[in-house]
C-alpha positions as a Python dict, from the first residue, in 0.01 Angstrom:
ca = {
    (1, 'M'): (0, 0, 0),
    (2, 'G'): (140, 343, -95),
    (3, 'E'): (168, 636, 140),
    (4, 'A'): (-127, 822, -18),
    (5, 'A'): (-356, 519, 23),
    (6, 'R'): (-233, 464, 379),
    (7, 'R'): (-300, 828, 476),
    (8, 'N'): (-644, 810, 312),
    (9, 'A'): (-726, 488, 502),
    (10, 'L'): (-628, 659, 828),
    (11, 'G'): (-842, 963, 747),
    (12, 'L'): (-540, 1192, 720),
    (13, 'P'): (-517, 1472, 464),
    (14, 'P'): (-276, 1432, 174),
    (15, 'R'): (80, 1557, 221),
    (16, 'G'): (186, 1890, 79),
    (17, 'N'): (21, 2225, 56),
    (18, 'N'): (-305, 2147, -120),
    (19, 'M'): (-490, 2448, 18),
    (20, 'Q'): (-690, 2627, -250),
    (21, 'I'): (-778, 2994, -230),
    (22, 'Q'): (-1025, 3187, -441),
    (23, 'I'): (-886, 3504, -603),
    (24, 'D'): (-1097, 3751, -796),
    (25, 'G'): (-896, 3817, -1114),
    (26, 'D'): (-1058, 4160, -1158),
    (27, 'S'): (-899, 4276, -832),
    (28, 'L'): (-543, 4200, -949),
    (29, 'K'): (-315, 4461, -1104),
    (30, 'D'): (-264, 4422, -1482),
    (31, 'R'): (88, 4376, -1621),
    (32, 'V'): (128, 4636, -1891),
    (33, 'C'): (398, 4653, -2159),
    (34, 'D'): (608, 4968, -2197),
    (35, 'C'): (403, 5048, -2510),
    (36, 'G'): (78, 5028, -2309),
    (37, 'G'): (-25, 4689, -2450),
    (38, 'K'): (-216, 4452, -2222),
    (39, 'V'): (-243, 4147, -2452),
    (40, 'F'): (39, 3891, -2463),
    (41, 'T'): (117, 3555, -2620),
    (42, 'N'): (358, 3285, -2497),
    (43, 'A'): (731, 3304, -2578),
    (44, 'F'): (930, 2980, -2590),
    (45, 'S'): (1291, 2896, -2654),
    (46, 'L'): (1374, 2569, -2827),
    (47, 'K'): (1642, 2349, -2671),
    (48, 'E'): (1819, 2049, -2821),
    (49, 'L'): (1806, 1743, -2597),
    (50, 'P'): (2106, 1516, -2666),
    (51, 'A'): (2037, 1150, -2750),
    (52, 'L'): (2206, 1036, -2426),
    (53, 'Q'): (1956, 1237, -2217),
    (54, 'S'): (1652, 1167, -2433),
    (55, 'P'): (1399, 898, -2332),
    (56, 'S'): (1380, 783, -2696),
    (57, 'G'): (1758, 760, -2735),
    (58, 'Q'): (1745, 1007, -3024),
    (59, 'M'): (1813, 1380, -3030),
    (60, 'E'): (1493, 1574, -2964),
    (61, 'T'): (1379, 1934, -2938),
    (62, 'V'): (1213, 2055, -2617),
    (63, 'M'): (1043, 2385, -2538),
    (64, 'A'): (1115, 2609, -2240),
    (65, 'Q'): (882, 2900, -2167),
    (66, 'V'): (1086, 3218, -2128),
    (67, 'G'): (813, 3478, -2099),
    (68, 'F'): (544, 3653, -2296),
    (69, 'V'): (544, 3859, -2616),
    (70, 'C'): (344, 4181, -2634),
    (71, 'V'): (99, 4147, -2923),
    (72, 'T'): (115, 4522, -2990),
    (73, 'C'): (492, 4582, -3015),
    (74, 'G'): (661, 4238, -2996),
    (75, 'L'): (861, 4309, -2678),
    (76, 'V'): (945, 3995, -2474),
    (77, 'I'): (826, 4028, -2114),
    (78, 'P'): (984, 3792, -1853),
    (79, 'L'): (767, 3542, -1664),
    (80, 'R'): (811, 3722, -1331),
    (81, 'P'): (805, 4096, -1278),
    (82, 'E'): (1161, 4225, -1247),
    (83, 'K'): (1281, 4374, -922),
    (84, 'P'): (1376, 4742, -934),
    (85, 'K'): (1743, 4799, -1013),
    (86, 'V'): (1788, 5041, -722),
    (87, 'E'): (1980, 4926, -416),
    (88, 'L'): (2029, 5095, -84),
    (89, 'V'): (2397, 5138, -4),
    (90, 'A'): (2581, 5313, 277),
    (91, 'G'): (2548, 5686, 217),
    (92, 'G'): (2259, 5686, -31),
    (93, 'I'): (2094, 5510, -321),
    (94, 'D'): (2293, 5336, -592),
    (95, 'E'): (2121, 5289, -928),
    (96, 'R'): (2260, 4981, -1101),
    (97, 'G'): (2176, 4879, -1446),
}
């Protein structure tokens, strides 16, 4: 018997954080492109998977999502919002970038 079945038989909840919360999407802040666009499509990079690492034993191509592309201007937006490039340093603010 596996752990999940054993926990279920004992009346215990499954392991892990399975808590679900309800979020109203209209209350969230929109990500907006520098051009003002609010509509995006997926951006993927294609990677070559060597035959030695491939389940089929042959070279394959795999996709990795890298961000989103603004439909209006074509700018690639990263998956996560970037942190500001301003750091606090002794004696003031240092703008790096």
